[in-house]
Structures are given as structure tokens and as C-alpha cells.
N, C-alpha and C positions, 0 to 999 in steps of 0.2 A: 357480944353482939354477933348475930349470925352473919354469914357471908351475904345472904340475900338482903338483910337490912342495911349492911354496910354499902352494898351496891346501890340500893335505892337512895340512901343518903347522899352518895356521891353524885347520882343523877340530879337530885334536887339542888345541890350546891353548884353543879355545872350549869343548870338552867338559870339559877340566879346570876351567876357570873356572866353568862351570855347576855342576859337581859340588861345588866348594868353596862356591859361593854357596848351593846348596841345603842343604848341611850346616850352614852358618851360620844359615840361616833355621830349620832344625829346632831348633837350639839356642836361638834367640831365642824361638821360639814356646812352648818349654817353660815359660818364666816362673818357674822354680823359684828362689826367692830365699833359700833356707836355712830358711825356716819350714816345718818338716816335720810340725807338729801342726795339725790342722784340725778344725773342727766343721762337721757337715753337718746342715741342718735340712730334713727331708722334709715339705714343706708340703701339707696336704690340706684338703679341705672335707668333713667327715664321712669317707666311705670313698673319695672320689675325689681325684685330684691337683688341688690348687688352681691355678687359672689366673686372672690379672688380666683376661683377655678375656671371662670368663664372667659371666653375670648369675645371681645367687643369690637365694634367698628366705629371709628370716629368720623367727623364730618369731612375728612380728607380721604375717606375710603380705606384707611389703614386699620388692619386687624392687630389688636394688642391685648396684653394681659397686664394686670397690676399685681405686683408682688408685695408692695409695701405702701400703705397709706396711713400716716399718723399725723396728728396735729395737737397743738397745745390748747388746753382750756385752763383758765386761771381766774382768781378773784371772784368767785361766786358769792352772791349775797342775797339776803331776803330783807325786804322792807315790810314791816308789820305795823300799820297805822303810822305813828310818828317815830317808831323805833327802826333802826337799821342794824342788821346783823351781818357782819362780814366774815367770810371764811377765807383764811389765809392759805389758799390752796393753789397748787399747780398740778395738773394731771395730763397724762398722755392718753388721748383717745385715738380711735382709728378703726380700721376694718376688722381688726381682731380684738378690739376693746370698745364696744359700742355702748356699754353701760358703765358709767364711772361714778363712784361716790365722791362728793365734793365737800361735805360738811355735816355738822351735827346740830340739830335743833332740840330744845326741850319739848317734852310732850305738851300738846295743847293745840289750839286753833290759831290760824294765821290768815290775815286778809291784807293783801297789798301787792307786792311785786317781787318777782324772782329774776335775777339776771346774772350774767357772767361775761367774761372776756375770752375771745379766741385770739391766741397769741399772748403777748406779755405787755404790761404797761412800760413806759419809758424807764422808770426806776428799776424794775426787775430786769429789764433787758440789758442794762449796763453793768450788772453784777457778774463777774467772771466765775467760772465753775469752781475754781480753787477756794472760793469764799462760801460755797454752798455746803450744806451738811453732807456727811458721807452717804446717806441713803436718799438724797434728793434725786427725783426722777430726771433732772437735767444735768446730772453730774458728768455724764459721759455721752458723747455722740450728738449733742444738740447745739453746741456752740460753734460759730463760724471761726472763732479764733482771732477776731478783730472787732472793729467798732460796729459791725453789723449786729453783733449780739447773738441771739439765739435763732434757730430755725423755728418758724411757727408751723410749717407744713413740710412734710417729706412725702414725695410721690415718686415711686420707682416701679419699673416694670420692664417689659420687652415688647418689641414690635416686629411684625412680619414685614421684611423688606423685599420679599420675592416679587417679581414682576407679575406673577399670577395671583398673588395675595391668597394663597391657599395652603401656606406652610405654617408650622408651629412658630409663634413669635419667639425669637431668640436674641435679637439685637437690643441691647439694654438702653433704657432712657432713665434719666434721673433729674428731678427738680427739687431743690432745697430752697424754700421760700421763707424769707424773714427780713423785716425792717420795721422800724417803729411805726411808719405810716401804713403798714399792712395789717396792723391789729384792728379788730372790730369787736363790737359787743352785741349781745342779744338780751332781750328782757321780755317779760310777759306779766300781765296782771293775773293774779291767782288767789283764790280762797281755798285753803286746804287745812288738814289737821295731821298730826303725827301722834303715834302712841308707842307703847312698849314694843320693841323689836319690830317696828313697822317702818317701811320706807315711804317717802314721797318722791315720785319720779316726775321729772319735767322733760317732756318729749319734743324732739326736734327732728325734722327730716334733713337728709344730706343726699343731694342728687349728684352722683359722681359724673354723670353725663354733662352736667353744667360745669363741673370742675375742669374737665378736659376740653371744653369747647375752645376751638381756635388753636389748639396745640398741634403742631406738625412734628410728630415723634421722630420722623426720619430726617427732616431738614434741620431741626433744632432739638437734638436729643438730650440737651443738658442746660440747666440754668441754676445759678447760685446766688441770685439777688446782688450781683456785683455792680455797684454804682459806677465803677470806672470802665465798664464795658457796656456800651449803649444797647446792643442787641440783646445781651443777657438780661439787663435790667428791664428792658421793654417787655420781654417775654415774661419775666418774673412779675411785672406789674399786671399783665393780662391774667396770669394764673391767680394772683392775689385777689383780683377783682372777681374772677370766677368763684373763688373760694368763698368770698363774702356772699355772693349771689346763690351759692349752693345750699346754704343752711337756712332753714325756715322753721318757724313754729308749726307744730303739727295741727 
């Protein structure tokens, strides 16, 4: 075989290898794991898209930034006619995770209702982390360590405490909210279908301005849903109520 033919054959084999490799990468990047039911949270601040890089001003005239906003979504389900399909799911959603897969449905058409819980039901909330699986999303960082159970909402950031209110927000605030009575649910009537490698998305709005309504970041920079501390629990209740009011069907 001549050198030219050998070189041409090499180029053909190389082209085939590149094609196969590129196809494999396309498949890998899809990341479809069978969970074709998803919840999307469209996060806004009033009428604009919420961004963690922005500085906002609350109703106390305080300039602030949010560095962490996460919350729990659990027990999603679909009701199709007389059939109820439950997804044994717990997910962490938030400003950096606004689209979450919650379950898998067989291909076909569905007509009925979709719903989920924000927070955890009483039974889930009383299971301590050591009894969860090693890869469970609530294994670390979400349990209060006592009878309060798990945090349903984590809101952290920094506020500008300067008298001129024109400095970079640097003084931290932290609100960890969770108690059985703070869980709430959302549901919608929906007719939809799913097919091979196709998702069905259920869209909800989340207004961060509503979430922070009435929070004085300077006077009360921390809350942990502690029922033994009246001021702490009162503020936690306000935030939990705001949280419920902030999430709506699109």
C-alpha cells in the first residue's frame, strides 16, 4: 500500500472516530435520566427577572444582595382520571436550580391534576439525617438538629448598613425557616402528554420581592424558626407566610 493510500485511509478512520465520539458526547450532554416530569420556577423581583448579582432595595429602604436562596420541594404527584401517581421525591430548588426533575411517567396522555409540596410532610420531617440514604439531598446541612426537623427555606445574603445607603452590602443576614406548620402545597389542573425523551414542565412564578416583604435585615438579621424565642419565631412566621404567597401558578 502506497504512502498516499495509507494516509487517506488514516484520514477516513479519523473522520469516523470523530463522528462516533461527537455522537456520544451529544448523548452524554442530554443528561436525560428518565425523569420526564419537571417543575420550573420563574424567579422575579417584582416585574424583573431576579438575579443574585443585583442589589435590591426593600420596603425599609435597605440595599441588599441575596447570596443563597434554596427551598425544598417534595411529594410531587399526578392524578389521571381515577388514577393517582405519586413520586417519592425530595428536591432542593432555588435561585441556582430553577428547573427540577421530580418524577417519571410512562409515555401517553394524561388529564387531571399535578401537585407537589413545598417543605416536607410531618412524617418526612421527623426522620433524622442518619436514617437517610447516603446520597439523599437532605443528608447534610438541612436539619436543625432537634424536633424542628428540616429547614424548608434558606435565605442568606448581605445588607448595606451605611447611613448613606450607597455602599456595597457586606453585613450578613441569615434566615433558616422550617416547621411542620410552614409546609404548603401547590396544584393545578392540566391535560398533557409525554413521549420518548420528552419532558413535561409545570411552571410557577416565584416573586422574591414578596418573600422579603417586611424583613428588616438590619434590626433582625437572623431567624431560625426557634419556638422558644418569641421574636425569632414571629419573624420566621412572617417569612414563611411570605414564602407561601410568593409562589404562584404561571
